[in-house]
Backbone as CSV, one residue per row, in Angstrom:
resi,resn,N_x,N_y,N_z,CA_x,CA_y,CA_z,C_x,C_y,C_z
1,UNK,169.855,-15.993,144.911,169.164,-15.264,145.994,167.790,-14.840,145.926
2,UNK,166.966,-15.225,146.889,165.575,-15.158,146.617,165.174,-13.608,147.304
3,UNK,163.925,-13.021,147.242,163.439,-11.908,147.823,163.005,-12.133,149.271
4,UNK,162.739,-13.609,149.429,162.220,-13.820,150.864,163.369,-14.137,151.820
5,UNK,163.306,-13.387,152.735,164.377,-13.671,153.962,164.305,-14.620,154.813
6,UNK,165.282,-15.200,155.527,165.205,-16.202,156.418,164.521,-15.539,157.821
7,UNK,164.955,-14.426,158.020,164.695,-13.609,159.348,163.582,-12.730,158.983
8,UNK,162.575,-12.596,159.684,161.637,-11.740,159.275,161.979,-10.199,159.802
9,UNK,161.675,-9.121,159.266,161.893,-7.817,159.637,161.351,-7.436,160.783
10,UNK,161.529,-6.679,161.453,160.873,-6.126,162.864,159.703,-5.390,162.140
11,UNK,158.461,-5.579,162.878,157.259,-5.012,162.335,157.264,-3.416,162.353
12,UNK,156.559,-2.935,161.505,156.396,-1.406,161.592,155.890,-0.948,162.895
13,UNK,156.519,0.154,163.207,156.124,0.782,164.768,154.612,0.999,164.546
14,UNK,153.892,0.558,165.686,152.551,0.837,165.910,151.832,0.442,164.767
15,UNK,151.913,-0.586,164.064,151.070,-0.937,163.083,150.798,0.103,161.989
16,UNK,151.946,0.953,161.581,151.667,2.071,160.797,152.167,1.401,159.546
17,UNK,151.366,1.789,158.400,151.943,1.290,156.886,153.131,1.525,156.709
18,UNK,153.878,0.686,155.923,155.247,0.837,155.578,155.247,2.320,154.651
19,UNK,154.402,2.329,153.722,154.192,3.729,152.930,152.857,3.933,152.895
20,UNK,152.676,5.395,153.091,151.117,5.968,152.865,151.046,6.548,151.555
21,UNK,150.290,6.224,150.831,149.924,7.113,149.540,148.999,8.248,149.780
22,UNK,149.428,9.421,149.374,148.437,10.799,149.220,148.429,10.926,147.864
23,UNK,147.070,11.175,147.366,146.873,11.573,145.893,146.708,13.305,146.197
24,UNK,147.483,13.894,145.458,147.348,15.241,145.786,146.884,15.916,144.098
25,UNK,145.552,16.406,144.179,145.115,16.931,142.950,145.660,18.472,142.725
26,UNK,146.094,18.756,141.743,146.324,20.432,141.204,145.636,20.719,139.949
27,UNK,144.957,21.643,139.963,144.446,22.398,138.883,145.291,23.607,138.451
28,UNK,145.695,23.652,136.933,146.590,24.675,136.554,145.869,25.118,135.232
29,UNK,146.461,26.312,134.708,146.271,26.635,133.439,147.254,27.126,132.727
30,UNK,147.313,26.721,131.317,148.711,26.973,130.598,149.016,28.460,130.420
31,UNK,150.194,28.943,130.243,151.405,28.150,130.611,151.560,27.864,132.134
32,UNK,152.197,26.641,132.341,152.542,26.419,133.727,154.058,26.359,133.948
33,UNK,154.212,26.755,135.083,155.621,26.647,135.582,155.722,25.709,136.757
34,UNK,156.601,24.485,136.349,156.725,23.621,137.565,157.839,23.813,138.590
35,UNK,157.257,23.789,139.629,158.190,24.142,140.836,158.743,22.783,141.176
36,UNK,159.657,22.851,142.478,160.083,21.631,142.923,158.834,20.720,143.368
37,UNK,158.632,19.478,143.248,157.611,18.532,143.673,158.282,17.669,144.779
38,UNK,157.387,17.636,145.960,157.742,17.144,147.096,157.094,15.773,147.031
39,UNK,157.719,14.704,146.309,157.223,13.561,146.043,157.162,12.421,147.174
40,UNK,157.928,12.706,148.122,158.041,11.590,149.130,157.990,12.600,150.507
41,UNK,157.417,12.229,151.638,157.834,12.844,152.894,158.213,11.868,153.883
42,UNK,159.230,12.008,154.456,159.751,11.063,155.571,159.783,11.742,157.000
43,UNK,158.671,11.370,157.726,158.419,11.990,158.973,159.087,11.122,160.266
44,UNK,159.505,12.133,161.079,160.159,11.651,162.538,159.417,12.570,163.320
45,UNK,159.611,12.483,164.742,158.962,12.929,165.642,158.814,14.624,165.584
46,UNK,160.301,14.910,165.005,160.529,16.420,165.087,160.967,17.048,163.761
47,UNK,160.760,16.163,162.647,161.137,16.806,161.377,160.434,15.987,160.242
48,UNK,159.995,16.734,159.349,159.705,16.151,158.143,160.595,16.581,157.082
49,UNK,161.043,15.533,156.279,161.927,15.610,155.079,161.295,15.630,153.950
50,UNK,161.345,16.602,152.902,160.708,16.481,151.757,161.683,15.982,150.619
51,UNK,161.433,15.030,149.918,162.140,14.357,148.916,161.532,14.334,147.477
52,UNK,162.432,15.079,146.595,162.032,15.184,145.326,162.323,13.723,144.491
53,UNK,161.673,13.724,143.200,161.812,12.483,142.578,163.268,11.930,142.081
54,UNK,164.191,12.679,142.598,165.592,12.334,142.273,166.220,11.778,143.570
55,UNK,165.388,11.762,144.525,165.723,10.965,145.826,166.414,12.159,146.703
56,UNK,166.400,13.189,146.327,167.155,14.406,146.949,166.225,15.149,147.957
57,UNK,166.701,15.764,149.215,166.128,16.469,150.125,165.873,17.953,149.789
58,UNK,164.754,18.495,149.266,164.628,19.500,148.910,163.858,20.782,149.915
59,UNK,163.435,20.175,151.118,163.275,20.813,152.097,162.988,19.997,153.395
60,UNK,162.865,20.767,154.612,162.919,20.447,155.832,161.810,21.164,156.619
61,UNK,160.694,20.416,157.119,159.656,21.188,157.752,159.361,20.665,159.086
62,UNK,158.799,21.590,159.925,158.350,21.400,161.545,157.082,20.584,161.132
63,UNK,157.125,19.436,161.920,155.947,18.857,161.465,154.514,19.412,162.264
64,UNK,154.663,20.187,163.255,153.785,20.685,163.700,153.051,21.923,163.097
65,UNK,154.039,22.843,162.556,153.510,23.880,161.745,153.634,23.880,160.545
66,UNK,154.060,22.846,159.769,154.576,22.629,158.345,155.139,23.964,157.781
67,UNK,155.865,24.479,158.647,156.840,25.700,158.118,158.389,25.127,157.916
68,UNK,158.991,25.617,156.817,160.572,25.295,156.863,161.164,25.466,157.888
69,UNK,162.161,24.750,158.159,163.424,24.793,159.109,164.765,25.328,158.099
70,UNK,164.743,26.681,158.349,165.916,27.163,157.774,166.890,26.350,156.982
71,UNK,168.112,26.642,156.950,169.243,26.108,156.365,169.575,24.671,156.995
72,UNK,168.816,23.628,156.666,168.962,22.296,157.155,170.230,21.550,156.718
73,UNK,171.110,20.919,157.306,172.231,20.397,156.845,171.862,19.375,155.876
74,UNK,170.868,18.704,155.963,170.455,17.645,155.057,169.875,17.914,153.536
75,UNK,169.676,19.496,153.492,169.069,19.830,152.183,170.039,19.632,151.159
76,UNK,169.678,18.868,150.123,170.504,18.445,149.031,171.319,17.051,149.157
77,UNK,171.032,16.390,150.274,171.514,15.113,150.340,170.492,14.051,149.716
78,UNK,171.072,13.076,149.529,170.149,11.984,148.782,169.822,10.938,149.668
79,UNK,168.460,10.418,149.603,167.765,9.439,150.546,168.444,8.159,149.851
80,UNK,168.886,7.406,150.594,169.201,5.944,150.311,168.282,4.981,150.885
81,UNK,167.776,5.042,151.957,166.805,4.095,152.548,166.891,4.229,153.895
82,UNK,166.697,3.088,154.696,166.238,3.172,156.097,167.342,1.760,156.732
83,UNK,167.413,2.031,157.962,168.147,1.145,158.874,167.750,0.814,160.188
84,UNK,167.540,-0.427,160.340,167.338,-0.739,162.150,168.290,-1.571,162.416
85,UNK,169.338,-1.243,163.212,170.327,-2.114,163.647,169.882,-2.971,165.027
86,UNK,169.530,-4.183,164.662,168.779,-5.164,165.875,169.841,-5.389,166.992
87,UNK,171.088,-5.844,166.547,172.317,-5.972,167.439,173.576,-5.864,166.527
88,UNK,174.762,-6.463,167.323,175.962,-6.264,166.469,176.080,-7.229,165.454
89,UNK,175.323,-8.118,165.231,175.284,-9.191,164.126,173.947,-9.035,162.854
90,UNK,173.038,-8.281,163.401,171.965,-8.304,162.571,171.427,-6.983,162.333
91,UNK,171.380,-6.327,160.981,170.778,-4.993,160.491,169.674,-5.122,159.691
92,UNK,168.633,-4.295,159.643,167.739,-4.719,158.612,167.604,-3.223,157.897
93,UNK,167.785,-3.410,156.558,167.941,-2.207,155.706,166.598,-2.333,154.622
94,UNK,166.114,-1.109,154.321,165.031,-1.000,153.445,165.409,0.180,152.476
95,UNK,164.909,-0.370,151.114,165.578,0.670,149.892,164.121,0.426,148.829
96,UNK,163.933,1.453,148.372,164.477,3.002,148.363,164.043,3.682,149.671
97,UNK,163.093,3.205,150.036,162.505,4.197,151.166,162.754,3.672,152.532
98,UNK,162.787,4.418,153.735,162.789,3.856,155.073,161.518,3.298,155.405
99,UNK,161.289,2.767,156.480,160.024,2.165,157.086,159.908,2.740,158.370
100,UNK,158.720,3.173,158.809,158.350,3.472,160.103,159.115,2.376,161.021
101,UNK,159.699,3.093,162.031,160.607,2.547,163.164,162.000,2.263,162.747
102,UNK,162.595,2.379,161.303,163.912,2.701,161.118,164.486,3.939,160.964
103,UNK,165.517,4.137,160.840,166.202,5.328,160.833,166.457,5.672,159.166
104,UNK,166.070,7.012,158.982,166.339,7.276,157.154,167.743,7.476,157.137
105,UNK,168.301,7.119,156.074,169.584,7.117,155.813,169.912,7.910,154.758
106,UNK,170.503,9.348,154.904,170.759,10.047,153.700,172.371,10.019,153.257
107,UNK,172.754,10.354,152.085,174.394,10.222,151.697,174.665,11.652,151.109
108,UNK,175.553,12.322,151.811,176.293,13.515,151.310,177.397,13.316,150.764
109,UNK,177.831,13.885,149.585,179.017,13.538,149.089,179.905,14.878,149.186
110,UNK,181.044,14.671,149.491,182.058,15.585,149.298,183.366,15.346,148.160
111,UNK,184.142,16.196,147.943,185.269,15.816,146.966,185.970,14.527,147.469
112,UNK,186.246,14.148,148.724,186.833,13.241,149.267,186.186,12.053,149.424
113,UNK,185.124,11.971,149.987,184.352,10.860,150.168,182.862,11.075,150.522
114,UNK,182.095,9.980,150.785,180.601,10.121,150.976,180.241,10.205,152.587
115,UNK,179.626,10.874,153.132,179.124,10.778,154.423,177.502,10.256,154.483
116,UNK,177.105,9.410,155.513,176.070,8.831,155.728,175.216,9.307,157.039
117,UNK,174.033,10.221,157.131,173.720,10.673,158.107,172.355,9.970,158.098
118,UNK,172.171,9.939,159.520,170.719,8.768,160.079,169.975,9.782,160.939
119,UNK,168.485,9.691,160.336,167.813,10.612,161.403,167.319,9.927,162.575
120,UNK,166.415,10.397,163.349,165.728,9.527,164.562,164.763,8.819,163.712
121,UNK,164.025,7.793,164.678,163.209,6.895,164.088,162.259,7.565,163.270
122,UNK,162.032,6.853,162.243,160.747,7.264,161.137,159.482,7.194,161.609
123,UNK,158.443,7.850,161.732,157.180,7.661,162.161,156.178,7.345,160.898
124,UNK,156.553,8.158,159.919,155.537,7.944,158.771,156.297,8.017,157.479
125,UNK,155.963,7.575,156.402,156.464,7.506,155.255,155.436,7.673,154.100
126,UNK,155.114,9.022,153.518,154.051,9.086,152.588,154.556,9.711,151.084
127,UNK,154.151,8.686,150.279,154.361,8.962,148.953,153.294,9.718,148.261
128,UNK,153.700,11.146,147.717,152.708,11.927,147.315,152.526,11.631,146.018
129,UNK,151.297,11.256,145.496,150.990,10.905,143.837,150.393,12.123,143.354
130,UNK,150.675,12.693,142.405,150.304,13.915,141.945,149.349,13.619,140.584
131,UNK,147.938,14.296,140.643,147.138,14.380,139.824,146.848,15.549,139.247
132,UNK,147.271,15.952,137.954,147.593,17.357,137.400,146.464,17.469,136.316
133,UNK,145.537,18.680,136.838,144.550,18.864,135.686,144.810,20.070,134.932
134,UNK,145.031,20.216,133.538,145.472,21.333,132.986,144.083,21.801,132.288
135,UNK,143.877,23.085,132.455,142.541,23.610,132.046,142.785,24.647,130.865
136,UNK,142.787,24.121,129.327,143.485,25.107,128.361,142.156,25.919,128.058
137,UNK,140.779,25.896,128.585,139.826,26.925,128.427,139.812,28.011,129.293
138,UNK,140.595,28.090,130.283,140.539,29.478,131.115,141.477,30.452,130.297
139,UNK,141.307,31.886,130.677,142.357,32.758,130.360,143.476,32.524,130.737
140,UNK,144.551,32.673,129.929,146.060,32.389,130.420,146.193,33.770,131.438
141,UNK,146.857,33.127,132.430,147.515,34.248,133.385,148.642,35.075,132.802
142,UNK,148.535,36.137,133.468,149.633,37.263,132.983,151.006,36.626,133.630
143,UNK,151.947,37.417,132.770,153.358,36.821,133.557,153.685,37.456,134.864
144,UNK,152.755,38.457,135.302,153.170,38.934,136.477,152.473,37.864,137.631
145,UNK,151.627,36.981,137.168,150.864,36.047,138.030,151.813,34.953,138.096
146,UNK,152.122,34.521,136.979,153.122,33.196,136.900,154.346,33.350,137.469
147,UNK,154.979,34.541,137.251,156.527,34.795,137.785,156.462,36.454,138.197
148,UNK,156.089,36.382,139.583,155.879,37.953,140.124,157.205,38.483,139.925
149,UNK,157.453,39.882,139.684,158.584,40.742,139.800,159.281,40.380,141.255
150,UNK,160.648,40.208,140.903,161.505,40.057,142.322,161.715,41.518,142.671
151,UNK,161.584,42.052,143.932,161.851,43.038,144.504,163.188,43.102,145.039
152,UNK,163.966,44.241,144.859,165.166,44.318,145.427,165.245,44.589,146.740
153,UNK,166.414,43.698,147.522,166.379,43.543,148.865,166.648,44.808,149.478
154,UNK,165.738,44.951,150.642,165.911,45.972,151.583,165.240,47.103,151.075
155,UNK,164.097,46.641,149.963,163.459,47.706,149.290,161.830,47.478,149.456
């Protein structure tokens, strides 16, 4: 089976690229503590899904404010790709990422089976390429700067 299809896939919505690439520059001094990295962003009209390198949804953001949306049901779900159902006989699938105009598909597993959830149509897909600069010549930060003390709840 060849990679070329006999039926062309629908064009991306509004001439949007299938995947945008954003170069993210980070400067750090050792020792560094790596936090969860949002490698991919899947945008819909009302939601931005932050995906890590394991294809897991690690955060859900409001696209206007870029603030997290509390405890979203898809946090922890695995992104498996995108789909566009043209009619009862023809579906278009994309893997590993959805494309603009498709619905993102997430898999959630339970003890019994897998549940697949679909988003509203995707408007953007942004692959975040990380460029990390480590400056070993700077004074090392204190542990309080690296990992601030946790204050007790209610205090």
